[in-house]
Structures are given as structure tokens and as C-alpha cells.
C-alpha angles and dihedrals in degrees: 000000000000114000110262114239102175114127107221096190091053098043090041093201119136118162112203119202113201116190120200125190120163099218100105126110090248117057109269092227092066093054094039093056092053092046092050090048090051090051091051090053096053113130086215103044124220111253098206127018123191119183119202112198113197106199116317137135135280093269091058092048090050090055091048093047091050092054121095092257126148089218142354116217120201118211137170117278090246092063112119127216094260092049091047093054089047089059090061099039096087089055100045113149111190147037096268137036121218113201114210139161134202091269100047110097112179124209114250094261097040098102093043091055093045093048092047092052091049091050094051094051112049092179092059114102095195141350129218132209129223108268114216134180118283093236101027120041091187092075119074117226096182138347109167132339128229134193131216126225090267096048101262113153116234124190108220097207107003118156094001127135110257106242095145091261092134100036093103093060115102117154115060136161095239145338143209109288094231115102099000119150111216128190109248094230091049090048091052093043094050094044096238124266123345111249092200092072094079092227099305130105092006093139092045093051092047089051093050091050091046090053092050088049092055099262134115136229118222136188126226103196092178091064108082126198120181116217132188098198099239089156097238089118119018123356121324119253106266095237096129132039090244092055091046091054091046091051093048091049093048093047093052094045089051093048093051091044092051091047092055092044098047097042120101114260092254094050098043095082090049090052089050092052092052096053097093096039088050090051089056092048092047089050088061090045091050090053091049089049090052092244105120090149088074095060098082091047090048094056092042091053091046091052091050093048092050096054102030100079101137094071088049091053092049092048092049090052091049091050093048093051094052100036118108101152139051134255088257086080089060098044098078090056097050117112110254125219092253091051091048092050091049090049093049092046093057108114095212097165092053091048090053090052106274125146121284117201118238121240118278094233095200093154101029091043094055099253093125091050090051092054091047091050090050090052091053091050090049093052090048092048097045107023097153093059090079089072100038117102094191134025120228140175132067113023093341125120133160121276122238112284097237135041090236092058090047091058093040087060089054094053131087113260138059114011125223091237131055135044094281106337113175123182146087122323121243109262087236088069088069090053089051090048091053091048094048092046089063088071101030099171092057111012095182088061088064089066091051090052090048090055092049093047097040096100097047091042090050090049090050093049093045091050093051092045088053090057087070089058108037144013093209112110093210093054092047089055090049091051093050094046097046092046091052090049094049113142092230094055093047092047091050091049095050096040096045102245108155095183091055092050095046092046092051091052093048101047099072091051090050088053092046094052099031093054090067099031091107093060105032134048089207089057092045092050094049092043091051091055093045092048091051090051092046094051091044090053097040112022090173088072092063096097092049093047092049090053091050090047092049091050090050091051091048092050090049090054098043104033102028098033091241097310110147093014093123090053092052092048090052092055088072098046100082091047091053092046092051097044101035097090092051093043091050091050093048093050092046092052096040094246099121093137089060089069089076094057120119107253125230124037113001105231130170096217126166114289136146119284125249093255137098094274093049094049090048088058089048089054087056090052095252117129100183129072093227091068091252091305100314091110090060095039091052103026094165100026131089115275101171090107096060097085089049090067088081093056098089091053092045094050092051091048090051090050094053095086089055094060130086088266091059094145093059090043093054093048092050091046089053089051089052092050092049091051093049091046090052092050093048091051096042096056090060098045124086117183102148134068132214101202103300097346129087117231124209121224116269107255092201091086091063091043091055089056091046091049089052093053094042094048091047091050091050091052090050090052092048092045101045106011098074129061117238091249091064096051089134090066089054090052093049093048093047091048091051092052092048094046091050091051092050093048092049090051098051098093093046094048090051097039094095093050091046092049096241097112119107097217117096142167097291128216119252088238138022087220129069116280092250091058093040091055091049091046094052089056094042116027089191094061107126129215126183111211116204118194121185113229130218091249094056093263128121127233113212128198132169116218122193121205132004099323149344107272136194092243092047094059115107133195087210085082104026094054100038111127099178124055118243128207089266091051090052091049092049091048091052091049092050092047092050092048097053095044129055108268141132123310091246091092093067091047089052090053091050090049090055092052096256111138103167137053119201121191100201123200117259121247118280130294093041113217124220090250092052092048092050091049091049094051092046091051092049090053094048094048093045092057095059115103092203091062128073120204110236093184148256109307135179087261094051140271113332130203129182125213110237096196120095108281115227118220116266110269109266123232114252124260090251091055092049091048092048090049092052093049092049091048093048091048094050091044091052093050093048091043089058091046091050092050089051093047099048107094120237133190090260094050091048090051090050092048091054089063094061129063117258092220113076125217135057122284093017093145097049095085095051 
């Protein structure tokens, strides 16, 4: 570009172009009046003023007509800033062009300083002022714009306090387009602004083209222009979600457009071909960055860039005509990676006075010591677990022997139980698969380790959950300790209830993540995974969780004006994706009540009855009729006082709504009520069957939720309910709660040593060793298990593979209330096997792929009817020539079919295809959730700006 020689001060001709478009949040007339007044007050007056009104009403036109403008141009409302300035370009009257919008109000000396700077530097193509906030000139909106090697736009001083720290900077690559003063010959040479940028990066693009044309871009920090961010020129201020999406879309369109324009002719088609693959990659990156709101704008911008090639061609021609230099002239002004990192690491909000989160203090606050102490207690309570390879007893069974089988059990398709059961897996099977995958060479060992680490993991989760309630180290320790000593956890550990243990370990992390799900995508992502795991482990908690979720959504709408609503909605998506196949199947088959069944092994273990006494124990947090072991520890002593040990915790929880943090106290009290309501209802509902017996729901799941709410409420009361001068009372109350929890836990912690615990060193298989060996070699080896019942009946079950497993259990069978054709067929086979009949029944078994018959012992104590049935069945089976007696095993009498065994019937292609699609869909949803949950540097910086404790007025009681 030829060096400009015009002397602006001498020629005294500045043509200002003022663009007005009434699409801002604030009426355009208000901003336009202030801008016109600011122009009238300039110490160096504008020589020519042209106002371009894009759309608008009569009132706006009256204001424009009344201004001292040489002309007023009317344009359609869809006209952008670049197109509006292009309307005036053929009629420019002056040696410099000043680009303004309705919301750019310059200080009185702004034009004089800009014109002076342009006069002193003949090589400068245009100069830019310092943009400051409309209502606060101490905050910088923009002062120079940079660009990375890959075309990313970087504001050099955006949103910083103006302390003069950038006033020495002059040469930049580009600037914001608002308020720039451009030489008229440079404007004509460069062809004005590029309309293909969609309103973003217009000043940056003009600066790049000016550099390539031999000119410079200079800053004039002493010239101030206030801007409101209406979005007429430049990007709108991101004060609403709509504006944020608009800005993201415009930025990406501009970046893709510039990439196609700046690329060499040979590389431009390659860049065009990578637009859609890059959109997919950036979608993953946006999820990892916790910015899912940018995905729609990303794909929209990619679609526009793919089809809008004419503007790219025009821009490339314009660039080629004006270019006189090489890209080497631009390289020194690009933003380097170190500069970008420094810019991103700036904690601007904290500098302005925002909140900075305190340190976690896990080690200095005693959290690590709490976990270590819980580990010591766990080893002392369950010492033999260190040598056990498999857990047994209660509702425990082995896990599948390989990781592949674990995940097969979690997929839609053929189930591991039943004659030929096809359908969705229980969501709990996915939880079991994740657990077993943590110890892939011996998955059952993972459950043993979980039992051994349950107490320290519970203490860890309780401590972190307490950080959402209090900053006091002592109260966090109390929360972790009392949660680890919860009656429901200890009962589940001693009785062998894996769902109860896993749920208790998950709930505090759901609370920890869910408490901040409304304000953080990382929290929403983690909460969505935890919620899916919680509902998979304890489906009976679904109504309570839905109520909590609905209340959170309502609060987000009413209190936060909808902010965070999308995050809260997402928290439910993985749960729906995981449970939808089973829900659909249950509704289609009329088995909706079966959705509430406890997953895993159906076991009629000891629990309180559905009467007044039982529900009174539930209100005290005790799920077992033996008072959590005190009835056996003191068989002849008084035990009436045991339920009263929960009174201190309950009184503190009830007092939480009366403290300064009443809102948090009320929410936690509602959670407690929902948990107790779930427990009261569960103990009286039976939807599953263990052979011929009905099994009530385990009330401990509801009690765990109630214990979470009650403990949280107690911590709120202790944290905010007492004035600092009565700290001794807080110490006494906390000590009383802890002592009561320890005393309540004594029988459970000593149950294993005293020999009253249900858990035992479990077998590697629920089937005889001969069958287990065959099943490990052939997972499709079938065994029919016949169990005599107390009423002279026989329960029949078909097991495929080496063993029944926890992950292989299915509520499709355990909750079925109406017999299917397969059930009738299995019943006929069982009846024919245990009574003298033709040999065809064994041939039928062989044709179905069943090669073994196991006559299992009946439950103790064996009734006369059950013994008679067992002996009769042994006689009938022993008389069949097509069966060979393997022998009497610890699992019962075993026979092997000598006929040729047909392969197990394969699932159809449609079932396999449906299973794959369901698996891919669930994997995609959980992949998104995982990307959202994994912390990044940006999410950690954002988290530091918000308090760790959740709930209003949390500092008032300090």
C-alpha cells in the first residue's frame, strides 16, 4: 500500500459513519442520544456525519433527522455493520473515516487524540481508541486484538481494570472495530470491512489486511470511547444466553471465514474439507471444556462456512489486490502460546473483587487422618477379608470371571438366567461391570476389596460431602466419621448386601456434585453419572430423587431466572438413557411395579417388619429388628435405649431450618423426609420373588438418603446455629453425636469377630466345580437347578455358564408375576424330571443346550415336605438311563446328560442389532457425561471463583 501522506490536521476532514440498529436489549434511542451528545461535545468536531439507520421506528428516525448529520441513510433491519459502512463508502467526504455505532460514546477529546496520532504516524493505516464500559470507564472492554497461529482471536486487555498497565502499547495486529479512525485512502485500498465475517473480528481482519498492504495499526489508549455492547458493531455483550450463543456463532463463522481467506490457494480446498471433521472434534473439546452450549453454534457455523463460498472468493480477491507484503510481516504480532496461557490464567474476576475459594485442607484439616483411621477400623472389624478371594453369604455371589462377560451381562440381549430370556439388562449390571473392571484379572476380588475399603471410602465421601455444608475442619471430620458409622452401611456390610454398600458410598458424592450442578457443568456431569449409578443400585429411590430434581429445577427457574436450568436437566439424561430399555420393557409387559425391585440377588434377609414397631426403628435410622446387633450382644439386658442414640442427630437436623442458613436447613430436612418416606414405603412393598417366597424391598436405601439429609442438617445447625461465643456448646453437641454413632456401631463392628455376621468366604461358583470348569470353557453350558420347596413344590432355574453372578441377575425373572410360555415350558420340564416319565424330557433338555441337572438342597430348616420331594426327585433322576450321576457335591446332587448337547439357541440378528444400538447410545451419553465431569484447568479456575459451601448466608454464623 502506498504510504499515506494526507495531513488530517491540515485538511481537517473527518467523515464519521454512525450505524444505528434497534436490536439491542436497551432501546437504541437511549444510546443514540448519548452518542450524538458525545459527538457534539468533541473538542475537535466531526466534519461530516452520516447516520445509517437499519430498520427502526419513527422515533428513531426523528432523532437521527434532528442530529447535525450531513445525511441519513435508511437500510433494511438485516443490514450488518460492514454492509452499512459500505453504503456510505462511495460518498466519503474527508481524509479519514471514523466508524461509530449507536452505543459508542467518545470522550470529548477522543477524536482529537485519534486524529493527532494518525497525523504523527504516516505509515499507520488506522488507529483505535481504548474501549471502556458504558457505565464504568475504569473497566476496559477492548484495547487491541491478537491472533494465534491457528487464527484464534485473543483480546489483549479485555475485561481488565484500567490502571494504565497497557497504555505503553502501540503496535498491534488488530483492534475492535468500534471507534477506529481509518485513513480514507487505506479504507478505499483495503475495500472496507469484510461482510463475510458476520459481525465478528472485523477490526482484526482489517488490521491483518492493512499489515499485508504495508500499513500499521496503532493504539491510542488516551482516547476513550464508552460502549454498551448492543451488538450493532462488534459482538454483543454476553449478558443473556441468546447473546452468548450469537457471539459464539459469529466468532466461529469469522474464524472459519478468515481461515479460508488467508490460506494459500493450494491449501484452501483442504481447509474446506476439514470443516465438518473439525466441528466433530471441537464438539468433543467443547464438552471437555464444560461448554456444551457452544456445540450448536459450532455446527451452525460449520454449515455456513461449507456452503458460503462466494463471500470467501470475494474476500480472497480483495486481499490479493491490496497485498504488497508477506505473512512474515504479521508473524511477530501473533499471540504466542505463552502469551495466550498467561492471558487465560488471569483471574480477572478475583482481581475485580470476586470470591476466591479457600483451600480444601484435606491433609491439614485432618481428612487424611480420618480416612486412615477408618481403614484401621475396617481391618480390625473384618481381618479375614484380606485372604478371601470371593465374598459369599447374604445377597453376595461371585462376579463373572472375565471383563468381557461382565459387560456382556450389562448389554441388551440374552440373559445369563432363564431358559431363553431375552431383554434389557438391569442397570445395576453396568455398575457391577465397572466395579469388576477395576480388578480385571480377578473381578470377584474387586468386591472383596470394596468391602475392606468401604469404611475408609465412606469416611472420604462423607468428609467431601461435608465441605458443601461447612468450612470448619472439626465439623467436616464429624460428617465423615458419622457417615462411615451409619447403621445402614454397617448392616449392609455384615449382612452381605452389595447394593446397600455401593449406594451408601455413592450418595455423598452425588450430594457433593449435585449441590453445585446448577452453577458448573463439571458438577452437572459428575452428578449425572452419580445419579445414574445411584438409581441403578437403588431403583426404589427414584421417586425421592425425582422430587429433589424437580425442586432444584423450580428453584433455578424462580430464584436464578433460569440460569443453570440446562445443567440440571442434563443431570437426569444418563439415568434415563441407562434405565430406558428396562422401563420400556416393563411397561410393555405390564410389570411396572418390578422397576422398584432391588437389583442383584433376591435375598430375604433380616429387616424390620412393616408394622408400628418396625417403622419406629426406621425413624431411628435402624433397618434391622435386632437393633443393629444390640439384641444379640445383650440378649438378656435392656435395649430400649438403643433407638435413642439417634436423638442428638435428629434434634440438630430439626434445628437447622431455625438457623441463619435456614434455606439449606429446609432443603436437607426435605431430603431427610423423602428418605424416611421411602424407607417406610419400601418395608411394606414386595415386588420380587426368591423361588416361592416374596421379598420386601430393603428399607436401608431410603435410610441412607435420610441419614445424608439428617447429618447435613446437623452440620448446618452446628455451623451456623451457634454464636462464636458459645463454641463450647458446639464442641459438646458434636462430641455427643459422634459418641452416639460409635456406640450404635459397636455390635456391627464386632459382629464378624463374634461370628454373627452373614458374610463368609464365598465359593468361586454357585454351581459344582465340575460344572464351573465346563462353564469357564463354554459360557453357553446350561445347567437346570431344581430346589425343593417347603410346600412340596420345586423351584426351577436355568443357569448358563460357570456360575450365577451378581451382574447376571435380572429383574425380568425375579419380578415376573405372570407365567410366560418359557416359564410354562420350564415348569413342565422340571415336573417331568422329578417324577417318573418318558425319556423325552432329557432329550428336550439336551436340545435346549442344557447339559447338567443340579438338585440343590432346600433352605434350612428342611421341612418334611421338602425332604420327601428331594428324595423323590433323586429317585426319579437316578432311574434315567440318559443321565449319569456325577456325585453328591456341596451344592447338591449333580447329574450330567449323556445325549449330544445342542448349542444354546442364538439370539436373532434383530436382537443383536438392537443391543448394539442401545449400547452405542448409552456409551455416547455416558461419554458426554464423562467429558463434562473430568476437570480441566478452565473449570478449576472457574470453581475457585465460587464458594465451596453451598447455600445463602453460609458465612454469617462464622
